C-alpha positions as CSV (number, residue, x, y, z in Angstrom):
1,X,-57.2,-2.0,-14.3
2,X,-55.2,-3.4,-11.2
3,X,-55.4,-1.7,-8.0
4,X,-52.3,0.4,-6.7
5,X,-50.7,-0.8,-4.1
6,X,-51.9,0.9,-0.6
7,X,-50.2,3.8,0.5
8,X,-49.1,5.2,-3.1
9,X,-50.2,8.2,-4.3
10,X,-52.3,6.9,-7.4
11,X,-54.2,4.7,-4.9
12,X,-54.6,7.7,-2.6
13,X,-55.8,9.7,-5.8
14,X,-58.4,6.7,-6.8
15,X,-59.9,6.9,-3.4
16,X,-59.8,10.6,-3.1
17,X,-60.3,12.8,-6.5
18,X,-59.8,15.8,-5.1
19,X,-56.5,15.1,-3.6
20,X,-54.6,16.2,-6.4
21,X,-56.3,20.0,-6.1
22,X,-55.8,19.8,-2.3
23,X,-52.0,19.4,-2.9
24,X,-51.7,22.0,-5.7
25,X,-53.3,24.5,-3.5
26,X,-51.3,23.6,-0.5
27,X,-48.1,24.0,-2.8
28,X,-49.5,27.5,-4.1
29,X,-49.9,28.7,-0.3
30,X,-46.6,27.1,0.7
31,X,-45.0,28.9,-2.2
32,X,-46.7,32.2,-1.7
33,X,-45.6,32.1,1.7
34,X,-42.0,31.7,1.0
35,X,-42.2,34.3,-1.9
36,X,-43.3,36.9,0.9
37,X,-40.3,35.7,2.6
38,X,-38.0,36.6,-0.5
39,X,-37.7,33.0,-1.1
40,X,-39.1,32.0,-5.1
41,X,-40.2,28.5,-5.7
42,X,-41.8,27.2,-8.8
43,X,-45.5,25.9,-8.0
44,X,-44.6,22.6,-9.3
45,X,-42.6,21.7,-6.4
46,X,-43.7,18.7,-3.6
47,X,-45.9,20.2,-0.7
48,X,-43.9,18.1,1.7
49,X,-40.6,19.4,0.6
50,X,-42.1,23.2,0.7
51,X,-43.3,22.6,4.2
52,X,-39.9,21.6,5.1
53,X,-38.3,24.6,3.4
54,X,-40.7,27.2,5.1
55,X,-40.0,25.4,8.7
56,X,-35.9,25.9,7.6
57,X,-36.7,29.5,6.5
58,X,-38.5,30.5,9.9
59,X,-35.6,28.9,11.8
60,X,-33.1,31.2,10.1
61,X,-35.1,34.0,10.4
62,X,-35.2,33.0,14.4
63,X,-31.5,32.7,14.7
64,X,-31.2,36.3,12.5
65,X,-33.6,38.1,15.3
66,X,-31.9,36.0,18.5
67,X,-28.4,37.6,16.9
68,X,-29.5,40.7,16.7
69,X,-30.2,40.9,13.1
70,X,-33.0,42.7,11.2
71,X,-35.1,40.8,9.0
72,X,-36.2,44.0,7.0
73,X,-32.9,45.6,6.6
74,X,-31.2,42.0,5.9
75,X,-34.0,40.6,3.3
76,X,-33.2,39.0,0.0
77,X,-34.5,42.3,-1.9
78,X,-32.4,44.4,0.0
79,X,-29.7,46.4,-2.0
80,X,-27.5,47.0,1.2
81,X,-27.8,44.6,3.8
82,X,-26.4,45.4,7.1
83,X,-24.8,42.1,7.6
84,X,-24.6,39.6,4.6
85,X,-24.9,36.7,7.4
86,X,-28.4,37.6,8.2
87,X,-29.3,37.3,4.1
88,X,-31.1,34.0,3.6
89,X,-29.2,32.2,1.0
90,X,-30.4,32.0,-2.6
91,X,-31.4,29.0,-4.2
92,X,-28.8,27.8,-6.9
93,X,-30.1,27.2,-10.6
94,X,-30.6,23.4,-10.4
95,X,-30.5,22.7,-6.7
96,X,-33.2,20.4,-5.2
97,X,-35.3,22.0,-2.7
98,X,-33.9,19.1,-0.1
99,X,-30.5,20.6,-0.6
100,X,-31.4,24.1,-0.3
101,X,-33.2,23.5,2.7
102,X,-30.2,22.3,4.3
103,X,-28.2,24.9,3.4
104,X,-30.5,27.3,4.6
105,X,-30.3,25.3,8.1
106,X,-26.9,25.0,8.3
107,X,-26.7,29.2,7.5
108,X,-29.3,29.0,10.7
109,X,-26.6,27.1,12.9
110,X,-24.0,29.1,12.0
111,X,-25.5,32.1,13.1
112,X,-26.4,30.8,16.2
113,X,-23.1,29.3,16.9
114,X,-21.3,32.7,16.2
115,X,-24.0,34.3,18.5
116,X,-22.9,32.0,21.4
117,X,-19.7,32.9,20.9
């Protein structure tokens, strides 16, 4: 059996048989943290993309707080949010995580820009 190229995921898994389990555990942890913030993600998502998404969500939350918004009142689960701009955008049905992450970052920037006047 040929040895996979250096740096490839299959080679890394050959050298560290627990790598897949570790990646799955990281993905589950990140998915759980995102779910606590009202962002539902499948457990089969790439952990690196989930980490980027979590960073974007946290940046959005910081922008909301800096603009005077309340994350509890303006959560995705709120029936009647105080300000729709302060509710994190929902992921579209077939939207890739990378595109969703970019939409959240754009929404955060829009809140920051509006807060500056």
